[in-house]
C-alpha positions as CSV (number, residue, x, y, z in Angstrom):
1,M,118.8,122.2,152.4
2,K,116.2,119.5,153.4
3,K,115.8,116.4,151.3
4,Y,112.3,117.2,150.1
5,Q,113.5,120.7,149.0
6,I,116.3,119.0,146.9
7,F,113.7,116.7,145.2
8,T,111.3,119.7,144.7
9,L,114.0,122.1,143.4
10,T,115.3,119.5,140.9
11,A,111.8,118.8,139.5
12,L,111.1,122.6,139.4
13,V,114.2,123.4,137.4
14,L,113.4,120.6,134.9
15,L,109.8,121.8,134.6
16,I,110.8,125.5,134.0
17,I,113.6,124.8,131.5
18,F,111.8,122.2,129.4
19,F,108.1,123.2,129.7
20,T,107.1,126.4,131.5
21,A,109.6,128.8,129.9
22,P,109.1,127.7,126.3
23,I,105.4,127.2,126.6
24,V,104.8,130.7,128.2
25,G,107.5,132.3,126.0
26,F,106.0,131.1,122.8
27,Y,102.3,131.4,123.7
28,G,100.1,132.8,120.9
29,V,102.8,132.9,118.3
30,M,101.3,130.2,116.0
31,G,98.0,132.1,115.9
32,K,99.8,135.3,115.0
33,V,101.8,133.6,112.2
34,K,98.6,132.1,110.8
35,N,96.7,135.4,110.9
36,H,99.7,137.3,109.4
37,Q,100.2,139.3,112.6
38,T,103.9,138.7,112.9
39,D,104.5,142.3,113.8
40,N,102.8,141.6,117.1
41,I,105.1,138.7,118.1
42,P,107.2,139.8,121.1
43,S,110.9,139.7,120.9
44,Y,111.3,137.2,123.7
45,S,109.3,134.6,121.6
46,Y,111.9,134.8,118.9
47,F,114.6,134.2,121.6
48,F,112.8,131.2,123.0
49,W,112.1,129.6,119.7
50,D,115.7,130.2,118.4
51,L,117.1,128.7,121.6
52,Y,115.0,125.6,121.7
53,S,115.0,125.0,117.9
54,H,118.4,123.4,118.2
55,I,116.9,120.3,119.8
56,Q,113.7,120.2,117.7
57,Y,112.9,118.2,114.6
58,K,112.7,120.2,111.4
59,T,110.7,119.2,108.3
60,S,112.7,117.7,105.4
61,Q,111.8,120.8,103.3
62,T,113.5,123.2,105.7
63,P,116.8,124.6,104.4
64,D,119.8,124.4,106.7
65,D,120.4,128.1,106.7
66,I,117.0,129.1,108.2
67,R,116.1,126.2,110.5
68,Y,117.4,127.9,113.7
69,S,115.9,131.4,113.1
70,L,112.2,132.0,113.7
71,Q,112.4,135.2,111.7
72,K,113.8,133.4,108.7
73,M,111.2,130.6,109.1
74,I,108.4,133.1,109.0
75,D,110.0,135.1,106.1
76,T,110.2,131.9,104.0
77,N,106.7,130.6,105.0
78,S,108.4,127.4,106.4
79,E,106.6,125.0,108.6
80,I,107.0,126.1,112.2
81,G,106.8,123.8,115.2
82,M,106.4,124.5,118.9
83,A,109.3,125.6,121.0
84,S,108.6,123.3,124.0
85,I,109.9,119.8,124.3
86,P,107.8,117.2,122.4
87,V,106.0,114.7,124.7
88,W,104.9,112.0,122.2
89,S,106.0,110.9,118.8
90,V,103.9,109.3,116.0
91,S,105.3,108.3,112.6
92,L,103.6,106.9,109.6
93,E,105.0,104.6,106.9
94,A,103.3,104.1,103.5
95,P,104.4,102.7,100.1
96,N,104.3,106.2,98.5
97,Y,106.9,107.5,101.0
98,P,110.3,106.0,100.0
99,K,112.6,104.9,102.8
100,D,115.5,106.9,101.4
101,A,113.6,110.1,101.7
102,F,111.7,109.3,104.9
103,P,113.8,106.6,106.8
104,D,111.6,107.0,109.9
105,G,108.3,107.5,108.1
106,I,106.4,110.7,108.4
107,P,107.0,112.0,111.9
108,V,104.9,114.3,114.0
109,F,105.4,115.3,117.6
110,F,102.8,116.2,120.2
111,H,103.6,119.0,122.7
112,F,101.5,120.2,125.5
113,D,100.8,123.4,123.5
114,G,100.8,122.2,119.9
115,F,102.6,120.1,117.3
116,S,105.8,119.9,115.3
117,G,107.3,117.7,112.6
118,E,105.6,117.0,109.2
119,V,102.3,118.3,110.4
120,N,101.1,119.5,106.9
121,E,102.0,116.2,105.4
122,M,100.2,114.2,108.2
123,N,97.1,116.4,107.7
124,T,97.1,115.6,104.0
125,I,97.2,111.9,104.9
126,N,94.4,112.4,107.5
127,H,92.3,114.2,104.9
128,Y,92.8,111.2,102.5
129,I,91.1,108.8,105.0
130,G,88.5,111.4,106.2
131,M,90.1,112.3,109.4
132,Y,90.1,115.9,110.8
133,P,93.4,117.9,110.8
134,M,95.5,117.6,113.9
135,E,94.7,121.2,114.9
136,R,91.1,120.3,115.6
137,G,92.1,118.4,118.8
138,A,92.7,119.6,122.3
139,Q,92.2,123.3,121.5
140,L,90.9,124.2,125.0
141,E,93.7,122.3,126.7
142,M,96.4,123.8,124.6
143,S,95.1,127.3,125.2
144,L,95.2,126.7,129.0
145,M,98.6,125.2,129.1
146,P,100.6,128.4,129.8
147,Y,98.4,129.0,132.8
148,I,98.5,125.4,134.0
149,F,102.3,125.4,133.9
150,L,102.6,128.7,135.6
151,I,100.3,127.5,138.4
152,T,102.2,124.3,138.7
153,T,105.5,126.2,138.9
154,L,104.1,128.6,141.5
155,A,102.7,125.7,143.6
156,M,106.1,124.0,143.6
157,I,107.8,127.2,144.7
158,I,105.3,127.6,147.6
159,Y,105.9,123.9,148.5
160,L,109.5,124.5,149.0
161,Y,108.9,126.8,152.0
162,W,105.3,126.2,153.2
163,N,105.5,124.1,156.3
164,S,102.1,122.6,156.5
165,R,100.8,119.0,156.6
166,K,98.5,119.8,153.8
167,S,101.2,121.3,151.5
168,W,101.5,117.9,149.7
169,I,98.4,118.9,147.8
170,L,100.5,121.5,145.9
171,M,102.6,118.7,144.4
172,L,99.7,116.8,142.9
173,L,99.9,118.7,139.6
174,P,103.5,117.9,138.8
175,S,103.0,114.3,140.1
176,L,100.1,113.7,137.7
177,L,101.5,115.4,134.6
178,P,102.4,112.1,132.7
179,V,99.1,110.5,133.5
180,G,97.2,113.6,132.6
181,F,98.9,113.9,129.2
182,L,98.4,110.2,128.3
183,A,94.7,110.3,129.3
184,D,94.0,113.4,127.2
185,F,96.2,112.1,124.3
186,A,94.3,108.7,124.2
187,G,90.9,110.5,124.5
188,W,91.6,112.7,121.5
189,L,92.9,109.8,119.5
190,Y,89.6,108.1,120.1
191,W,87.7,111.2,119.1
192,F,89.7,111.5,115.8
193,G,89.2,107.8,115.0
194,H,85.5,107.8,115.7
195,N,84.7,111.1,113.8
196,M,85.6,110.1,110.3
197,Q,84.2,112.4,107.6
198,E,82.7,111.7,104.2
199,W,85.4,113.8,102.3
200,G,87.9,110.9,102.6
201,A,88.9,109.4,99.3
202,F,89.5,106.2,101.1
203,K,86.6,105.0,103.3
204,I,87.5,103.2,106.6
205,K,85.4,102.2,109.6
206,P,85.7,104.1,112.9
207,F,88.7,102.8,114.8
208,M,91.0,103.5,117.8
209,P,94.4,104.9,116.7
210,T,97.4,103.2,118.4
211,V,98.4,105.0,121.6
212,F,101.5,103.0,122.2
213,G,103.3,100.7,119.8
214,E,102.7,99.9,116.2
215,G,99.4,99.9,114.4
216,K,97.9,99.6,110.9
217,V,95.4,101.9,109.2
218,A,94.5,101.0,105.6
219,Q,97.9,100.7,103.8
220,F,99.6,102.8,106.5
221,T,101.8,101.6,109.3
222,T,101.9,103.8,112.4
223,H,104.5,104.0,115.2
224,S,103.5,105.7,118.5
225,Y,106.0,106.1,121.3
226,P,107.1,108.5,124.0
227,A,109.3,111.4,123.1
228,V,112.0,112.8,125.3
229,G,109.5,115.1,127.0
230,F,107.5,112.2,128.4
231,Y,110.5,110.8,130.1
232,L,111.2,114.2,131.6
233,L,107.6,114.3,132.8
234,C,108.1,110.9,134.4
235,L,111.3,112.1,136.1
236,I,109.5,115.3,137.4
237,S,106.6,113.1,138.6
238,V,108.9,110.7,140.5
239,L,110.9,113.6,142.1
240,S,107.6,115.3,143.1
241,I,106.3,112.1,144.7
242,L,109.6,111.6,146.5
243,A,109.3,115.2,147.7
244,I,105.8,114.6,149.1
245,F,106.9,111.4,151.1
246,S,110.1,113.0,152.2
247,K,108.3,116.0,153.7
248,L,105.6,113.9,155.3
249,K,108.2,111.8,156.9
250,Q,110.1,114.8,158.2
251,S,106.9,116.3,159.6
252,K,106.2,113.1,161.6
253,M,109.7,113.2,163.1
254,Q,109.2,116.7,164.4
């Protein structure tokens, strides 16, 4: 196996396991749960959620005996997060959330295809300051994610065997995934912070929420940092770039 194929194959496996498979396998489930159409959820979606739920955050209200079963989570109307790996983590601390109950604040996690964590609690806080609920953001992007990751996966498979000087174009998508996520994430944070509504009990001026690091909003302290998924994206990106240069170098030697 050639060096560029090793780089590509490693990146491809990481992409499929942590992103493509759970994103595609869980596609549309949240909408079916919200619309009480759970009978239409395919069996493989239960498999993917149950499998990946072992490495996902569960809300503090989720009983231990149901937290690894999508069927039980649905039956008990528990808060369900996405199956894919979270890419970014935001937590919020406030005086009315005691440290013993919430040692890390109120955490929410951003995925390519949705959210997980204390989403309902965070939406309640957002409503308090006149901010839209999290679900208002990136609706188009999230609906397209299964197709984007399927295309990216297919492009990487073709790159493994297509001997062309122009084949490097196929690796642009996996190479740019971290940058693409950050750009979209920051853009939507700006939109949320600059579209405050009158319903808020606490009025604040338009602001730019913190993308990376710690910030302050009214009496709340926010912490915004990469989650494990972002580091995986960076690894996939580096491997993809190495695959591009390795293949270009090989083609020049031929």
